[in-house]
VOZA-942691 format. One record per residue (C-alpha): x, y, z; residue number from 0. Coordinates in steps of 0.25 Angstrom, whole numbers, plus 5000, padded with zeros to 4 digits. Each point is the difference from the previous one (the first is absolute). Layout:
N
     x     y     z    k
     X     Y     Z  NUM
...
This chain:
323
     x     y     z    k
  5186  4973  4874    0
  4988  5008  4994    1
  4994  4994  4987    2
  4998  5014  4994    3
  5014  5002  4993    4
  5005  5015  4998    5
  4995  4999  4985    6
  4986  4995  5004    7
  5000  5011  5011    8
  5003  5011  4989    9
  4989  4994  4991   10
  4990  5001  5012   11
  5004  5014  5002   12
  4997  5004  4986   13
  4987  4992  5000   14
  4996  5008  5012   15
  5001  5013  4993   16
  4992  4995  4988   17
  4989  4992  5008   18
  5000  5007  5013   19
  4987  5007  4997   20
  4992  4986  4998   21
  4993  4994  5012   22
  5005  4986  4997   23
  5015  5004  4996   24
  5006  4989  5009   25
  4993  4990  4992   26
  5004  5007  4987   27
  5015  5001  5005   28
  5000  4985  5003   29
  4995  4996  4986   30
  5010  5009  4993   31
  5012  4995  5009   32
  4996  4985  4998   33
  4999  5002  4985   34
  5013  5008  4998   35
  5009  4991  5010   36
  4992  4987  4999   37
  4998  5000  5015   38
  4989  4995  5008   39
  4997  5011  5010   40
  4986  5002  5006   41
  4993  5013  5002   42
  5002  4998  5015   43
  5015  4999  4999   44
  5000  5013  4991   45
  4991  5007  5010   46
  5009  4996  5012   47
  5012  5004  4993   48
  4995  5014  4996   49
  4995  5003  5014   50
  5013  4995  5008   51
  5011  5003  4990   52
  4996  5011  4991   53
  4991  5007  5011   54
  4989  5001  4990   55
  4986  5004  5005   56
  4990  4990  4994   57
  4986  5005  4999   58
  4989  4992  5005   59
  4995  4990  4989   60
  4985  5003  4998   61
  4994  4989  4992   62
  4986  4997  4995   63
  4992  4991  5009   64
  4998  4985  4995   65
  4987  4997  4993   66
  4994  4987  4996   67
  5006  5001  4986   68
  5014  5002  5004   69
  4999  4989  5010   70
  4995  4990  4990   71
  5012  5005  4991   72
  5010  4997  5011   73
  4994  4986  5002   74
  5002  4997  4985   75
  5014  5006  5000   76
  5004  4992  5013   77
  4995  4987  4993   78
  5010  5003  4988   79
  5012  5006  5008   80
  4998  4993  5014   81
  5011  4990  4998   82
  5010  5009  4994   83
  5010  5009  5007   84
  4995  5013  5005   85
  4986  4997  4996   86
  4995  5013  5007   87
  5009  5009  4992   88
  4995  4994  4987   89
  4985  5001  5005   90
  5003  5015  5004   91
  5005  5003  4986   92
  4988  4994  4993   93
  4990  5006  5009   94
  5006  5014  4999   95
  5001  4999  4985   96
  4986  4995  4999   97
  4993  5009  5009   98
  5009  5012  5000   99
  5003  4999  5015  100
  5012  5001  5009  101
  4999  4988  5009  102
  5013  4995  5006  103
  5004  4986  5001  104
  4999  5000  5015  105
  4985  5004  4998  106
  4997  4989  4990  107
  5007  4990  5010  108
  4992  5005  5012  109
  4987  5000  4992  110
  5002  4985  4995  111
  5005  4994  5013  112
  4990  5006  5009  113
  4987  5001  4991  114
  5001  4994  4986  115
  5006  4987  5002  116
  4989  4989  4999  117
  5008  4991  5009  118
  4998  5009  5012  119
  4992  4996  5012  120
  4992  5011  5006  121
  4994  4992  5012  122
  5003  5005  5014  123
  5013  4994  5006  124
  4999  4988  5008  125
  5005  4999  5014  126
  5011  4990  4995  127
  5004  5010  4989  128
  5001  5011  5011  129
  5008  4992  5009  130
  5010  4997  4988  131
  5001  5014  4997  132
  5003  5004  5014  133
  5011  4989  5002  134
  5006  5003  4987  135
  5001  5016  5002  136
  5005  4998  5014  137
  5011  4991  4996  138
  5006  5011  4992  139
  5011  5008  5007  140
  4994  5013  5006  141
  5002  5012  4992  142
  5002  4993  4987  143
  4990  5003  4989  144
  4989  4989  4998  145
  5000  4995  4986  146
  4986  4996  4999  147
  5002  4995  4985  148
  5008  4988  5006  149
  4988  4996  5010  150
  4990  4999  4989  151
  5005  4988  4993  152
  5003  4993  5013  153
  4985  5002  5004  154
  4996  4995  4986  155
  5008  4987  5002  156
  4995  4998  5014  157
  4985  5004  4999  158
  4997  4998  4985  159
  4995  5014  5000  160
  5007  5012  4993  161
  4998  5013  5008  162
  5003  5014  4996  163
  5012  5008  5007  164
  4990  5011  5004  165
  4991  4990  5007  166
  5012  4994  5008  167
  5006  5014  5003  168
  4987  5006  5005  169
  4998  4988  5009  170
  5014  5002  5006  171
  4999  5016  5001  172
  4986  4999  5007  173
  5005  4989  5010  174
  5013  5009  5003  175
  4991  5012  5002  176
  4991  4993  5010  177
  5012  4995  5008  178
  5005  5014  5001  179
  4987  5006  5005  180
  4999  4989  5011  181
  5014  5002  5004  182
  4998  5015  5001  183
  4987  4997  5009  184
  5008  4990  5009  185
  5011  5010  5002  186
  4991  5011  5004  187
  4992  4992  5010  188
  5014  4995  5006  189
  5004  5014  5001  190
  4987  5004  5007  191
  5002  4989  5010  192
  5014  5004  5003  193
  4996  5014  5003  194
  4990  4994  5010  195
  4987  5006  4995  196
  4988  4991  5004  197
  4991  5005  4989  198
  5011  5001  4989  199
  5001  5015  5002  200
  5014  5006  5000  201
  4995  5012  5007  202
  4993  4993  5011  203
  5004  5003  5014  204
  5002  4987  5009  205
  4992  5000  5013  206
  5008  4998  5013  207
  4996  4987  5006  208
  5010  5000  5011  209
  4994  4999  5015  210
  4997  5012  5007  211
  4999  5004  5015  212
  4987  5002  5007  213
  5002  5015  5001  214
  5001  5002  4985  215
  4988  4991  4997  216
  4988  5008  4995  217
  4987  4993  5003  218
  4991  5003  4988  219
  4984  4998  5000  220
  4994  4988  4994  221
  4997  5001  4985  222
  4985  4998  5002  223
  4999  5011  5012  224
  4990  5011  4998  225
  5005  5014  5001  226
  4995  5003  5014  227
  5005  4986  5005  228
  5014  5003  4997  229
  5009  5004  5011  230
  5015  5000  5004  231
  5004  4994  5013  232
  5007  5010  5009  233
  5001  5002  5015  234
  4987  5008  5001  235
  4988  4993  4995  236
  4989  5008  4993  237
  4986  4994  5001  238
  4993  5003  4987  239
  4985  4998  4999  240
  4993  4988  4994  241
  4998  5001  4985  242
  4985  4999  5001  243
  4999  5011  5011  244
  4991  5011  4997  245
  5005  5015  5002  246
  4993  5003  5013  247
  5004  4986  5006  248
  5015  5003  4998  249
  5008  5004  5012  250
  5014  4999  5005  251
  5004  4994  5013  252
  5006  5010  5010  253
  5000  5002  5015  254
  4988  5009  4999  255
  4988  4994  4994  256
  4990  5008  4992  257
  4986  4993  5000  258
  4993  5003  4987  259
  4985  4999  4998  260
  4995  4988  4993  261
  4999  5001  4985  262
  4984  4999  5000  263
  4999  5011  5010  264
  4992  5012  4995  265
  5008  5013  4998  266
  4992  5009  5010  267
  4997  4998  5014  268
  5004  4985  5002  269
  5015  5003  4998  270
  5007  5000  5013  271
  5015  4999  5005  272
  5002  4992  5012  273
  5007  5007  5012  274
  5000  4999  5015  275
  4988  5009  5001  276
  4988  4996  4992  277
  4990  5010  4994  278
  4986  4995  4998  279
  4993  5005  4988  280
  4985  5000  4997  281
  4994  4990  4991  282
  5000  5004  4985  283
  4985  4999  4999  284
  4997  5009  5011  285
  4993  5013  4998  286
  5007  5013  5003  287
  4991  5002  5013  288
  5002  4985  5005  289
  5016  5001  5000  290
  5005  4999  5014  291
  5013  4997  5006  292
  5001  4990  5011  293
  5006  5004  5013  294
  5000  4996  5014  295
  4989  5010  5004  296
  4987  4998  4993  297
  4996  5013  4993  298
  4987  5004  4993  299
  4999  5002  4985  300
  5007  5013  4996  301
  4999  5008  4988  302
  5011  5003  4990  303
  5006  5012  5006  304
  5000  4994  5014  305
  5006  4987  4995  306
  5012  5008  4994  307
  5002  5008  5013  308
  5000  4988  5008  309
  5010  4993  4991  310
  5009  5012  5000  311
  4999  5000  5015  312
  5003  4985  5002  313
  5012  5002  4990  314
  5005  5012  5009  315
  4999  4992  5013  316
  5008  4988  4993  317
  5011  5009  4996  318
  5001  5008  5012  319
  4996  4992  5012  320
  4998  5007  5013  321
  5010  4998  5011  322
């Protein structure tokens, strides 16, 4: 059964028409209803009722930032109203009246419990405290909302230190986030292993490591082989020249052998090809008149014209021998 009776409901609707333009109309409605009906509603209860039951859109409450003067006043009022019922509501009324602000009781409560309380311990959490927080939070049924305000007095009793709710919640949130990241990484690695990618790449193509027959094997050259030393094995062997061979020394083996002149031979009259008939050339240092061809018949020295005629005659006899 709802705490807001039909009579209170009608009063709230009338107050919305009057106070709806104010930024803190939820707190104003709460004050008016508590004064008129001697109730003890909080601003959060009124706000939730407006949102859920009356479908009223509540504007965001933009309050002035806290300063040192306001913080000191909150400390003084908490010393005065700290032991009474709803101390934060009474502190809110006095602060808003004194500084013309529009703070809510929830904002005053959070400011006091997380920052202004002089009994708070701001040192880093110890390992024992962290273990206690984890055990307590994991002991709660999964899916239920964790009520951190119930944990704070337990930690104060056990460790003699008063911790803020924000400090405890931040530790739990960071730890949970780290676990989610590590879990996502492990799942990604496992999925890559299941796909069989050796390098973790899902698009990688696996190499066929199955044994192959000798006919399908391709013999590749060694990695340190030079370009000219690379050859593929086949039935016909190609004999390549050695790498340090000079251009004129390079020859391919065949049935007919060609005898090339030595590399240090001069390009003129010393170059000759070996054949069955040998032609005797004159020495290179011979004078024109001293050139003679050796023959079986010793002939006297001839002039240039006689030499040419004799050479032509000898060539004719060789090509057309007499029968």
